[in-house]
MIVEX-684458 format. One record per residue: z, x, y of N, C-alpha, C in turn. Coordinates in steps of 0.05 Angstrom, whole numbers, plus 5000, padded with zeros to 4 digits. Example, Ala and Ser with C-alpha at 12.3 -4.5 7.8 and 13.67 -1.06 7.14 Angstrom:
515652644886515652464910515652644934514252574955514352734979515752585001
END
This chain:
500250174975500150014999499950175027498050125045497950295069499150135093500350265111501650135131499850185156499550005172497850055197499950145220498950355232500750495252499250685266500550845283499451065296499251305282501051315261501251585249500051525218499651325208498751275179496151095181494451225164491851065159490951165130489051035122487751115097486451385098486751515073485151785072482251795079480951575074477851535080477451545108479151395123479051375154479651645166481651805153482352045168480052235164479252225140476552435133474152345153473952115158471652015177471752125203474152155212474652275242475752565238474852685222475653005221475353135249477553295256476853445279474653635283473553675262471353895260468553755268468553515268466053365276465353365305462853375314462053405339462053185356463152975349463452705364466052635367466952625393469552525398469652205403471652105388472051835385474651775404474351605423476751515441478051295430476751165408477950945394480050985382482550875383485050925362484250875335485650985320485450935291486250675283488250555298489050295291486850085296484850125311482549995319480550025300480250295288477850385271478350295244481250265238481750245208480849975196481249755209480149495196477049515193475549645212472649665207472049825183473350055184472850245163473750115134476049965134476749845110474849645102473749455118471849275110469449405099468649635105466149755095466649895069468950075067469350275046471550165028473249955032475349895012474649625000475349624973475149374959477649334940478249114932480749064914480049204887482349244877482049344848482249114829480049094811479648834795481948804775483249034765484849014743487848944754488548934777491148894790491148664810492948474804492948284825493548354853491948304872492248444899495048324911496248504925498748424939498148304965500148214985499648105007498148295025498348555022496548735040494648855023492448945033490249025021490749335013489649434993489749684984486749824983486950084986484350244986483350234957480650244957479150254929478950554921478050584897477950854884475451014897473350854905470850984908469850914938468551114948467251034976464650914972463450804992461250664990458750844991459051075004456551245005456251424980458151524969458051734945458451574917460151354920460951224892462751384877463951614890465651794877468351734874469851784856472851704857474551874878476451764890477751894910480751964899481952194912484652264904486452074912488352004897490551794908492251934927492751774950494451864971497351924963498652094974501252144971503151894977504751844960506351594968508251644992508051475008509651485032512651415026514451535042517251475038517751175039519151075025519950795022517550595016515350755005513050574997513450504968511550354958511950234930510550444914512150554898511350794879509750684856509750444850508050314830504950374831504250394856501350434862500750704859498750784842498051054835495151104838494051314853491051374852490551614834488351594821487751794802485551984815485952214817484052414829482152524811480052474813477652574795476252804805475652804833474053044844475453104870474253324884475353404910474153264932475053284958474053104977472053244994470753494982468653614999465953465000465553294982463153114984463652925006465952795007466652575025466252695054467352955058467453065084464253125091462653195074459853245078458652945089459252745069458152485079458952405108461552445113462552355138461152485161460252745155459152875180456452755183454952685162452452555164452352265175454652155171454551865183454551835213455052075227454752055257451751995265449852045247447051985254446851695257448051515243447551225246448651145274450751275284451251145309449451265331448351525329446651615347444151415346443151355323440751185318441250895333443650795328444650525335444350555367445750755378445550745410442750795421441450955408438850995420436950725417437350595396435850345393436850135412439450145420440149945443439150025467439550265473438350375497435250355501433950425477431150385480430150115484431549925468430849635471431049555503433149615514433849555542431549665560430649915555428750055571425949905566425349865542422749745532422549475544424549315544424449065558424149055589425549285600424849265629422349345637420949525620418449615627416249395619416649255598415049035592415048855615417448755628417748575649416148675673415948915678414649055701411449035698410749105674407649095666407148805667408648615657408048315658407748205686409348305706409148215732406448325745405548585736403248685749400848565738400548455713398248345702397548055714394847995720394147755730395047505712395047285726395847055710393246925695393346935671390846875655391046575646392646435657393046155647390545985657389446045683387045885693384545935678384546165660381946215645382446155617384445975610384445865583381845735574380245655592377945455583376045635573376245925578374546105563374646105536377446115524378046105499377145845483375845865461375145605449377545445440377045175437379345015429380245085401378945115384380045195356381845435357381745615376383945805377386545725381386745515395389445415399390545255378388545175359389244995336389745195311389545455315389845635292392645575282394545565294397545535285397745275268396345055276396444825261394944835234392545015235390845025212392045235193393245465199393745695186396745715183397745765163401045775158401546105161402846125188403046435193405346565175407346375171409446495154408446605128406746435116405546495090404246755092402346775116400546995118402247245121404747235136406447465140407747555114408347385097409247485070407147625053404747525058402647675042401747935053402748055076402248295085403948505070402948755066404648945049406549035068408749185051411049295066410449525078412249655094411749885111411550095095413250115072413350335055410850355042409650155034406850175020404750265037405050185063403150275082403250595088405850655088406450955093405251135071404551015046403551175026400551255032399251095052396451155055396251275081398351375092398151545118397151815111395351925127394152205120396352425121398252385138400152605142402952485153404952645149407552545159407752525189409552355201409652345232410952595242410252655267410952925280414052845288415753005277418752955280419353085308417953295319418453405343418053225364415553075361415052855382416952615382417952565357419952345356422752465371423452675367425852805381425252815411422752865417422552885448422852565458421752395443421552095454424751975453425952095433429051995436430652155457429752365465430952515488430252395514427552305516426552145540428451915540428651745519429751505516432951515525433751735515436751775523437351825553435451975567435652015596434851775611433451615602433151325617435651155614436951185589439251035586441551115606441751375604444051495623443451415653440551395660440251335687440751045691439950875671440350585678442950455674444650615656447350485651449150495673450950345673453250355695455250595685456650695703458550915696460850815676461450585677463950465663463050435632460350455623459450425595460250675577462650715575463650925560462650965530463050725514462350765488459450835484457550705500454650805498454251085501455551175523454951485533456251615507458551545498459951705473457851725450456751465445454951445425452451615425451451665450448951825457449552085463452152195462452652445471451352655451449052765462447852975444446553155462446053405451444853585471441853515475441153525501438553435513437753695531434853665531433653885547433253815576433253555583433053495613435153245620436353335644438553165653437252905661438752685663438052395673437352385701438652555717438152585746435052705747434552905735431753035736429452845729429952665708427952505697427652245719429852155731429451955750427752055774428252305785426852405805423952435800423652495774420452555767419252265769420352065759419151785761419151695788420751785806420751665832418651815851417652035841415652195858413252025862412151875842409751755843410151495856408251415876408651175891407550925872408150705884407450465870404650425869403250515890400150505889398850655865399950925860399151045841399850935813402150815809402550695787400550465777399850325800398150095797395550175794394450405805391950545797391850635769393850795761394150855732393950645716395450445721395150205702392750065699391150065724388749945726386450095707386750375713384750555697385150505672387650505662388550525632387650235622387950025637387149745628384049725626382449855648379749855644378549995623379750265619378750395595379450225569381650115568382249935541380049705540379749575560377749365561375149455554374349665565371549785558371349875529373449985521373550065491373249855472374949635479374849385463372349245464370849275491368749115492366249265478366249495476364249675460364949635429367449585419368049535393366849245385367249055405366548775403363548775399362248925416359248905417358149025389359749235380358849325354359349165331361449055332361948815311360048605313359348505337357548275339354748375328353948595337351448705326351248715297353448805283353548795255353548505245355148355258355148085249352347935249350847995271348447895277346348005256346548235247344848345226345548195200348248195193349148025168348147755167348547605192347547315193344647315189342847495201340147505195339547545170340847715156340247745124340747485108343247345115343847125102341846905107341046865132339146675140336346705127335946955124333347025110333346965083335447005069335846945041335746625037337146465052336846205055334046075057332646225078330046145081328146175059328746385043327046435019327746294997329946154996330645944977332246094955333846324961335046464941337646314932338746144950340745984943340145724930337845634932336445384919338245164932338945154958340244914967338544834993339044594996337744455023339544515046337944675066339744775091339544505108341944425120341944225137341144315164340244095181339344175206341344235224341244445242343244545258344344345277346544355286348144175306346344175332345444375339344144405368341244285364340144335341337444185337337843895338339843785323340243505321340643385352342043545367342843445393340343465412338543665406336143725425334043515417334043395392332243185384333142895401336042895403336742625417335942665448335842895458335242935486332242875491330742975471327842935473327442625472328242515455327742195453328642055480330942175490332042015517329842125539328742315536326842415559324542195562323842075541321841855541323141585542325341525542326441295541326341145568325540905567325140755595326140485587328040395601329240105595330140005624330139745622331039595647333939495647335339605627338039575625340139785637338539965650340240165663341940325644340940375621342240555604341840875612343840965627343241235634343841425615342441665617342841875600345042045610347542045598349542175608350442405587348842465567349242675549349342955561351243125553351343375567349243585563348043725582346343945581347244145607346244385604346544565621344344595643345144505668343044475690343244745705341044875705340745135721339245085746340945095767339945075795340445305811338745355834339145595853336945595870337345765892335045785910332645935898330345895912328046025903328546325904327646445881327646735876330546875874332746665869335546745865336046895839334246865821334447015795335146795773334346555773335146345754333746445727330846475732329246545707330246755693331246975707332347235695334947165678336547035691339146955676338746795649336546605652335946465627334646675608333046845618331847045596333947225585335947285599337947465590339347305569340347045572341746895554339746825529337346785534335446725509334547005496335247235509334547495500331547545496329847425514327247465512325947395538323447555547322447525574320247295569321047055565319246795560318246655582318846705610318046535632316046665647314246525660312446685680313646775703312747005713314047145735312147165758313247205783311747215806313547355825312347475847313947615868314047415892316047295895316547095918314846835914313546815893311846565889313246345871312946105877314245885863312545895835314045965813313345985788314445725771316545625775317745435760316945155777314945025765313844805780314644545766316044575743316944325731319544385714321444215706323544265691322844365665324044565654323544665625326344665612326244495592328844475575328544645552330144855550330445075529332845005510332244985486334444935466334745185451337145315454337545575442339345535418339045655398340045645369339745905354341245915334341446185318339246145295337946345289336146345268335546645256334446665234333746935226331547085238329846955253327847095269327947025295327247165312326947145343324346985350324046715352321646565354322246335375319846275386319946035405317845845396318345575403316445385395316645165414314345025420314144785435314644535420315944305433316544085418314243965406311943975419309543815412307743975397308344215389306444425377307944555352306344635331307144755307307145065309306145175332305645465334308145585337308645815324311145975329310446195344311746295366311246525381313346755373312746955366314547185356315147335379317747315389318547435412319247725411318647845386319048125382316548255388314248095391311448215397310748165425309648335440308948325468306748115471304548135453302347925455303347655452305147595435306347315435307747265459309247425468310747395496309047295519306747475518304747415539303247135533302547075509301646805504303246595509306046615502308146415512308346385540308346585556308446555583305946435597303746495584301346375591301346065588302145995562302445715555304345545573306445665580308545535597307445505623305945685637304545655658302545445660300845445638298845225636300144935636302144935618303144645618304444585645305644755659306444715686304444595703302344765706300044665723298744425712298944365687297544105678299643845681301843915682303843675691303743625720303143805738303143755765300343585772300843355786298543185793297643305816294843195818293343295844294643205871294943395888296343345914298943425912300443475890303343555889303543845882305743935887306744195882308344255858310244065853311944045831311843785817312943785791312543535774315243485760316243225758318943175744318543175714315943225706315443215675316943455664318343395641320143595628318343755604318444015606317044165581319044215563319044195541321144225518320444475503322244675502321844905486324244985472324145085446326545175431326445455424328145605423328545875423330545925400329946085381331946155359331846445354334146565345334346835342337246915332337647155323340247215312342047275337344447135334346447215356346147065382344246865382343746715407345846475407346946445432349246225432347645945434348845775419347745495419348645335442346145225456346445085478343644955486343744775506341444625516341344705545339544865557339244915585336644795598336944705621334344595637334144755664331844905662331145075686329644895706330844865729329444695749328344835770326144725783324844875806326944985827326345225839328045345861328245165886330645145893331144985921329845165945328145025961327045135980328245026010327845146030328545086057326245016073323845106068321345076085319145046066317344866075314644786060312644986072311345176054309645366065306845226064304545406071302045296066301345306040299345106032298945066006300644875989303144796001304544635986304244345995305044175980305143855989307243836009307043636027308843596049311543516041311543406015314243276004315243455984314343705980315443885960318543905963319443945986322444015989323843795980323043535989324443285979324143235951322043305936321643245911323443435895323743705904325143875887328343795890329143685915331843605915332343345901330343195899330442935883330843015850329343175842329443285816332043385809333143555828335543725825338043505823338043335840340143125842340042955816337742885808337342705785338542855761338343105757339643225734342543285741343343345763346243435768348043175770347042955777348642715782349842615750348642715730349842655704352542755707354542585701357242675702358242875682356642905661357243095636355443325636354043365657352043615659353843825668353344095655354344335667352844455687353444475710351644585730352244895732350145055725349945325724348745395755350445455774349745525800349145815806346145885811345546155813345346215842347146455853346846545879345846825877343946895897343247145900345047315915346547515901348447685916347347865938344647915937343648125953342848005982343047755985342447626013345147496024344847466049347247346064348247076053350747036049351646806038351046566056350646586080350046366097347446236094345446416081342946286074342646136049344846096037344845966010344245636019342845516003342045216003343445095980343345205958344145065934347245005932348645185945351545125944352344895957351044815978351944565990351044335972348644345960347944145943349844095917350544325909352544305884355244205892356044265917358444145924358443855931355943775937355943455939355943335913354743435889354343335865357243375851358443605855361043625838363043745859364143575874365943655897368343815885369343715864371943845852371444085833368744135826368244385813369144375782369344135774370344085744368244135722365544165730363444245711361444435724362544595742360544805755361445105746359545255739359845535735358045665754359545835772358046015794357346265782354646345788353846595777352646765803353646995807352847185827350947375814348247355822346347555813345747795832344747975821343848215838346248375849348148395832350648505844350248815849348348915835347949205841346649265869344849085878343749095904345849015925347848795915349748715938351848945942352649105920354449305923353249525941350849615938349149785951348949695982348249485986347349396014349849306028351949156019354049066034356049266045356749256070358449466082361449376073361949136067364649076058364648966030365349106011365449015984367348765981369348735998371148535995369748255998367448236008365848016010364947915982364448105965363348025938366247915924368348025932370747925914371547625929371047575952371347315960369547115949367147175945365147025932366446935900366747155885367647105857370546995857371846975877374646845877374146565888371646465897371346175907372246155935372646355950374046325976371646346001369246395994366946446014365546176016364646075994362745855995364345595993363245396005364645106006364344955984364845095959364644965934366645065914367444895892369244995875367745015848369045155829367645205803369845255781368845235759370945325735371145605730368945735735369146005732367046135748367646395757365646555772364846785757362146875758361547075742359447255761359447515755357647715769355647865748353047855749351447935730349448115747347948275729345948455738343348375718341248305727338948225711336648415712337148655719334748855720334648975745332649165745332149295774329649195787328548975779326548825792323848865782323549005760321049095749320548885725317848755728317048575708316748675682316548935681315949045652318449135636320849075648323249165634323849005610324949135590325748965566328648885565329048655551331748585552334148795545333448965525335449165518336049365541333749445555334249635579335749475600335449225604337149115624339949075618340349045589343149025582344549335585343349515577344149805582344749865613342849765628343149815654345449635667345749395659348149235668350249365658351049435630353349575625354049815639352049995642352950235654353450175686352549995697352849905730355949835726356649625709359449525713361549755703360749915687362450125678363150355697361050385715361850575736362150465763362350185765362150045791365050065802365550085828367850055840368949805843367149615842368049345842370049275820369249395797370649315772373349545772372849785781374749995779376849925799376249825826378249745844379449475839378649315820379949075813378948835829376748885843375148615856374148455837373348575815372048405792373748445767374048245753375648245725373648285703374348405682372748495661371248275650372648015649371647785635369547635654369347745679367547585699364847745700364547945682361948085688360248075662357748135666355648175643354847865634352047855629351147625618352247535592352947725577354247665549356447475553358647545569360647385576359947125589358047125604356846885618356046675595354346765578353246595557355446475538357446665534359646565516361246325530361846385559363046175572361745925576358945955578357345715586357145565560357045715539356745565509359345415503361445545509364145425501364345175521363445175545364044935563362044735553359644795546357644625538358744465514359644595493360444455470363044295473365044405493367144255501366343975511364543995531363543745546362143555523361043655505359343505483361443355469363443505458365843355444367143165457367543185482368842985498367342735506364842775506363342535518361242415497360642525476358442445458358942175444361542105438362341855427362441635449362941705472362641515493360041425496357941635498355341585501354341395477354741475454354341305428354741025432357540975442357940705446356340545467355440715488353940565509351140515499350040645481347440595468347640395448349940335435350740135418350839855434351539865457351739615473349239545485347239775493344839715502342839595478343439715452342039615430342639285428345139215428345638955427344438765449344238855474342838695497339838685487338838875478335838865472335138705454336738695429336338525404336838245415338738175431339037915440336837825456335737955474333037885488331137835469330138005453328337935432328537665418331037635406331337375394330937135410331637155435331536935453328536875462326937105464324137055475322137105456322437245433320337245414321437225388322236975381323736925354322036965330319536855335317436875309315737125308316137325323314237555324316137785313314437985298315938205289315938425312318038585308318338795331316439005323314138995335312239185333312139375359312439625357312439805379309439845386309240055406306640085415304840215397305540375380303840535357303440295336305040145327304439935310302439715318302739625344300839485357297939595358298139865366295439975364293839975339295640035315294340035292293439735283294939575292293739285285291139195300291039305328288839245342286339415331286939665321284939825313283439675288284939555268284139425245282539195256283039035274281538805285279138905296279039115309276439215321274839295300275439455282273639525262272939325244274339105241273338845227270838725244271538735270269138625289266438775286266639055286264639215284263239155258264739135234263339065210261938805210262938615228261638325228259138385243258838575260256438605276254038675257254638785233252438845214251638625199253338415199252538155184250537965196249938025222247937875239245437845223244237595225241837565212239337695225237337755211235037885225233537705241233737425236232437245251233837215277236537215277237737225303237237455320237137705304236637945323233537915334231637825318228937815331228937605351230137375347229837155371230937295395233437405395234837505419233237735434232037905415230538145427228038055436226337895427224037765436224137605465226237435462226937305486227637495510229437685507230137885526227938085536226438145517224438335524222238185539221637925535219537775554220937735581223337675582224637645610224537895626224538135610224338395625221438465635219438395620216738485623215038255636216138005637214237785645213137805672214737905691213837945717211438135720212038345705209638545706207438465693207338305672204938175661203637985677205137825692203837615707202737735734204237885747203737995772201638215771202038385752200238635749198338635733197838455712196138435694194338175694195737975692194037685694192937615715194437605737193337515761191237725773191437965773188938125781186738075763187138065736184638025718183437755726184637565731184037265735182337265758182237445777180637405799177937515796177137625773174637685766172737455762170037495765168137265760167337225733167637425713166337365687168737445668168137385640170037465619169737765616167537895616167338165612169238315631169238285654170738415676173638335667174438085661177038025655178138195633176738235610177538355589178038645595175838745609176239045614178539115634179038945652181438985670184038935653184238745633186338725617187138965600184939055588185239295569186239535585185039575605186039825618188939815631189739615640192339555649194639555628193639405604195539415582195839695571193539845570194140175560195640325578195540285602197440415620200240325620200440065612203239975612204340055589203140065567204140145542204940465542203440595551203540925555205940975569206740835590208840905610211440755610211540505610213540325613214440175589212640055572213239885554215239955534215140225520217140295501219740345513220140455538222440485550224140195556222340005565223439755569224439625546222939685521223739545496226339695485227139975489229140075479231639985498231239965525233239855540234039575530232239405525232939135519234339165493233739325474234939325448238039435451238239625469241139735472243139515488241539385506243339185519243838955500241838885483242438685464244638745447244839025435246839105419249639075432249739165458252239155475253138865478251238695483251938395485253038305461251838335440252638245413255338365404255738625411258238735403260638595418259938555445262138425461262438145456260238025448260837725438262237705413261837885394263337855370266137925375266638115391269638195399271037955415269537805429270637575445270837345426268937295408269037075388271037115367271837355362273637385339276337285345277037205370279637085375280336835359282536815350283236575333286236505341287236335328290336285330291936535326291136685310292936955304292237185324290337155343289337345360291637355380292137635386294037675408292537785432293237645452291837745478292838005489294638135478295738375487293938595482291338545465289638755458287338725478287138525492284538505508283638755522285738875536285139095552284339325533285839345512284839585493282239535480281539315476278639235463276639295485277239235508275239245530274639545535276739695532276640005537275040145512275940025489274240175465271440075465270739825475267939745475266639935497267539945520266140095543265940405537267840525523267740805516265740845492265940645474264040695452261040675461260440485476257740465488256940705507258940815520258541025539257741285520259141315497258541525479255941515463255041245460252841175441250141285456248841425440246041535448243941415429242341275442239941155426237841375414236941325389235441525378232641515393232141735407229541725421227141805404227841895383225341945366223941705359225141495360224041215349221941145374222241235397220341135420217441205414216541435401214041515399212841315377214141265358213441095336212640825347214840715364214740455378212340425396211640635411209340625427206540605413206340735391203840725372203540445365205840315352206040055343205239845364206339855390205639665411202739735418201739955421198740005430196939875409197539905383195739775363195739505362198239375370198539095371196938955392197039115416195838985440192639025440191839195423188839245422187738995403189038875387188338675367187438425384184738305379184438045394183837855376183937895350183137705330185437485322184937265330186837045325185636915298187436885280186336835252186436535245188036375257188436075250188835925274188935665271189435475294192235475302194235475282197235495293197635745313196435955307196836205324195936135352193335995353191935905374193935725392195235515381196735335389199235455402200335645387202735775397202035945418199936055420199136205446198736035471197635815465197135615488199835505494201535425478204035385485205835575501205635815490206936015507205836065533203236055537202036075563202835855580202735605570203735375587206835415597208335495578211135515583211235725607209935945603210436165625209236075650207035935654205935875679207435635691208635455675210435255685212635385701213935555684216235705697215535865721213135965723212436105750211935905771210335715762210035505784212435375795214335355777216935235789218335435806218235675802219635865820218035905845215535865843213835885867214335605886214535405874215335195889217935175903219835315891222335355902222335545924220835745924220535965944219035795970217135645965215735515986217835286000219135195987221034975996223235126014223735346005226035496021224835616046222135666046220735776071220335546088219435276079218935076096221134886103223334916091225434746096225434486079227334316083227634076068225333886079224333716059222633486065224033266081222533046090224032836104225832706086225332656061227132526044229632686039229632916039232033106034233233096059232033086085233333096109235032836112233932636103235232376108237532346087237132416064239232366043241832566044241032806056243132996058244033096087242632946104243433016131243033296141240733406133240133666140237633686158236933896172234533946187233634196184231034246191229834496190230434676215230834926205231235146227228635166243228735336269226135386282224435546264225535736249223935876232222335746209224135536201222735386179220735196194221335126216219334936227216535086233216735326241214335496244212935516218214635596197213435626170212135386161213235156166212234906155209534846168209434886194206734866208204535036197205635276191203435496181202535396156204435286138203835206110201734966111201934756130200234546135197534656141197334856160194634946168193335106144194735246129193735386106192835216084194434996079193734796060190734656066190334626090187934486098185634706092186034936097184035156092183735186064185635146046185335196014183934946006184234716015183134466007179934496013179134616036176334676043174934876026176535066015175335276000177235315976176935155954178635175931178335435918175735545917175135795902175836035920177635995937178136235956179336465940179136665949180336935939183236925946184437145932187237145934188437265962186737385977187337476002185737366024187137346049185537236074184437446090182037396098180537576116182137596144181537776159182937826185182137616205179237496201178737276222179837016214180037016190181436756179184336736189185736976189188637006198188536926231186537016243186436976273185836686278183936566262183436286265185836106260187236186241190036006236191936056258192036276267194136356292193336196316190636176320189836076345190335756344189735666318190035356315193135296316194735456309197535406314198535416339197235616355197835666382196835406399194735296389193835036403195534836401197134826379199034586377201834696387202034936399204435026415206435156394205135296373206935436351206235726354207735896363207336196362208436266336206436406324206736496294205636806291207036936276206537236268204637216250202637406248200537436229201637546199203837646200205237736178206237496163207337296178208437036170206036876153203536906167201436756158200736856131200637126126199837236101201937166077204437196087206437166066206336846056205936686076205836396071203336366051201036476059198636456042199136546015200336756010200936865983202236685967204136535974205836335961204036105956202736015975200835745969198535815950197436035954195136115936196436145908198536275908199936275877200136025863201235825882201635585869199035435862197235505880194535375873193035475851193235755847192435915819193935805796196435765795198135705774197235395766196835235786196034945783193334925764191335145775188935115763188935255734191035465733191035565703192135375684194135225692195435035676193134815668191534765685189434545681187634675659186834925662184935065644186235105619189235155618190535175592190234895576190434695588189834435575187234395561185234505579182534485569182034655544183634885543183235075518184834985494186034755494187434675471185334635448183034545454181034475438178934685435179734915443177835155446177635325423179235265400179535455378176935505365175135255364172735275352170835435367170935455393168935605409169735875409172435915408173436215405172136365376172536195355171536315334168536375334166936215351164036265355163336445379165736595389165536785411164536605435165236375435164636225462161436215466159736195447157036225448156235905452154135885472153135625479155635435489157435515504159535395512160235475542160635315559161735385587164535485589166135375568169035405565169735705555171135865572172336105567175036125568176336195545179436215541180436485538179436675551180336975552183436985559184036825576186936845583189136755563188036545544189436495522189836735502187436845499187537085482189737285492189537345516191537535529194237455523194937205527197737135521198337145491196437085473196937155445197737435440195737615451196537885446199337975458199937865480202837925489204637805472204537565465206337445444206637595420204537675408204337825385205938105387205338205409206938455414209638445418210638225430213638155430214638145405213337985387214237925360214738185345212738385344212538615328214438795338214438805363216739005376219538925371220038625371222738535365223638625336221538565317221738625291222438935286221139125299221639425297224339475306225139375332227739425342229939315326229439065313231338975296231939155270229739285260230339455238231839695247231139795270232640035279235639975286235839755293238839635298240539645275239439485257241039455230241139715215239139865212239240105193240440325208240640385236241340605248243540565269242940395286244540415311247240245309247140065291249839935288251540115271250640245250252340445238253340685255251640765274252440975292254440885313254240615320255940475341258940415325258840375300261040345286262640625285261340845280262341115277263441205305262241095330263241185354265741025358265840765348268440615351270640745341270240865314272340985298273341225314271341355325272241645341273741565365272941345378274341265402277141195395277541035377279940955366281841135359280541355345281941605337283041775361281441795381282241945409284441795422283741495424285641345438288641355422288441385394291341385378292641645384291041855391292542135401293342155429292341995447292941995472295141785481297341875482299741665487299341555512298641705533298341615560296341365563294441415547292241185547293140955533294540975511295840725496297840605514299540775529301540615546300340465569297740565577296040435599294840205588293940175561292339975552293739775538296139845524297639635511300339615528300539425543302739375563303839105561306039045574307538785573310438855566312038615576315038645573315338625540313838515525314338505495313938775484312038905489311539175481313639395491314439345517316739525527319239485510319839215507322339155494322539245465320139225450319839355426320239655425319139775441319240085446322140135449323640025471326240075475328140045452327639805438329239745412329039975394326640075390326340285369327440545377327340605403328440835413331440825413332640615420335440605422336740615394335340485376336040515348336240805338333940925344333541225335335441405345336041325376338241515389340841455376341541185372344141145360344341255332342641235318342741365289343341685291341141775306341642085310344342175322345342015341347942095355350042055333350041845316352141815297351842035275349442125269349042345250350542595260349842655288350642855302354042885304354842625309357942645311358942675286358042575263359042645238358842925232356343085237356243335231358343495252358843425272360743555293363643555282364343325271366743315258367043475236365143485217365143655195365243955202363844055225364344305233367144365244367944145258370544205269372844225248
END
């Protein structure tokens, strides 16, 4: 049993505090003994413990038996300790135990100093809370998805890691660190902390006062500079490591995608998210509805002043020089939607084309730039400079960030020569139309090499997004800005959002080359990295490392884009669902018995109807063709036959002269005019019959919505149709041979010729009477019945007619023309009655009167020739009756019949088939021309069906996209 007091303690405790040790304890043994006893003493298991504790036989360090202590006077002699070994091992262990107190004290002091240094560094670092948007959302959810405790348990122990160390740690450096730590502790501790000083009492090489003086020599500015330089070097180091890892990841993903493309995995690769989303935007670009279903789906809208570097920034993000370039010239004349996605090969493709442009080949890049420029110029209408029509382009490649960007024409302040007067307003309208989308990310590009006061786009952006919740500001040409600006702090004010009257989510500074059009993307990246690595803007802390390079910009823009997509896509899907309900309700109420046929389906239906009508054209009977052709051909040539052939020949005195004149004039007519007239008649007849069939095809099932399309198809087919001119020569020979034949074989042909002649002359006589009545005015009966009167000109013409009729009665065999003395006589007779008349009027009136007189005589002669077939067969021998005019009309009638038969054969065998072929070609061309279809097939019904189809398609694709988005998340 041991007694607690100033003079008595256990043997282990006395050995622990041997006077030979280098550490002085000022703690009394009475206070040390309970601690030592708790560590080194245990009860003896074979003896029931007394009221007070007894010392154990072995220490905790050596596990060796100890010598029993000498019994104290008056103590209990029944307790005996067995001595097995000497205490030299215990003394050695006690000396070594002083190390734990040194280590304990050093740990306490080092922890305090480390905490204090950490707080100082933490105060100097900027607040990164406002840049949390740069970090993807999934990073904050890692703690929910990953069990960190389980992951910690899976990590190897430090002992196992030490086995793989190449060499042991440098103990000298560790000693120096402990010395430095001790000096700091002595400097920082208060004088009253005696136990800590006692615990750390060890020989050192430097005093605390000297160490404090050494740290106080450097100023606060030098410390900040050192920390900034160290931070910058660290950031650059990790940036290079990150770029190296990204490059390796890019190559690995390229290999994997190539394997998938070759079908090694034998699985169906799903369409990427960005491609699905881009398809929805393409459909929306053509969507036109009266329900005001606005397109509020996110996309990145790139706006900026002209020549601010918008195109260069886009090319750096797309990693290829894909856009046309010009020096100070407006190159972007219409919006260009660029869909960026990841793929095994760096290629580009237009939405409406299957050609792939290899962006690794310079010739393909030049062809792509040329194609974009052509499409822009084609979209611009005559008299305009820019166009709102969107050009859709997709770019795929390894390591490209997924997003959808829209490059808009640069904002201008002045309309120059060669531009349309409304160019400035048109550009503003296009930009506002895209930026007013509340879910669009606005990428505001500002030229850093020009004065900030010259910026136009910043005011426009601040109007569209006054709170800056969806705007990212990009300062380009920072290298020129640093070189030209006298005050670099101005750049710092710009990227901190203090100079421009606008707010933004983030501010970035980039360099997009040295201004040469031949620079490659890799050389621009190297130049940009070298510039910022050596730039004093970054070194002096005016720019932060995460605010520079297009790489960081593309990452930030992509993250913002997908964040906006996740937040708004479901709301947009609900809006289109409501629009679909409205459209379906309108269709059910207005067109309950009609199918929902869109414009393409209606075009196919109209196409089939038109082809059926063309086929029906070939079913026209030959008799119908010949009757129509004969009638139209005579209507076309009758005037020439009567006026230029029959009337001149009839003025001759005998039959020989009559036949000679007729033969000559018929030969001239056949060689020059008749075949052409016949082909014109045939072509017009084909057109009229084609139009008639298309008009008569309408029935109860016929839809009048096709009328405009059918008319256009008919006109275009006729315009393209070329009549076979080779048939003209054969037709001329046939007509010439027919007109030379004078032999009438039977009486029916003779009677038909007389009837034809009589009908023709009566028609001409009727026309002549009508002309005379118009010249002379109404008769007395007409004046009394209709209350009309003659005009002065008609009165003069009527008096002239009376005078000429008296002359004609006196000379019934008068020639067709008046002599000059006869004209003078008529004029003087009229003047005697007080009528002043012009000689020209006398001749015109005579021409009509003589024409009527001649036709009346010809009709009378025609009646006489009805019984003249017998004399004709005898060649009119021993007969005063001559019917050569009847033979002429028979020749004309036979020519009409044979010509109609010839043309009918050509129509049925050749021209109708060629017309049918032309109609098919026209329909094929119209089917490929969407603009023409929109113009030809119109109406609310068509528009409603189109909107219904597109809304359904948009809703289905949006639902598929949302499902894929949730799966990826």
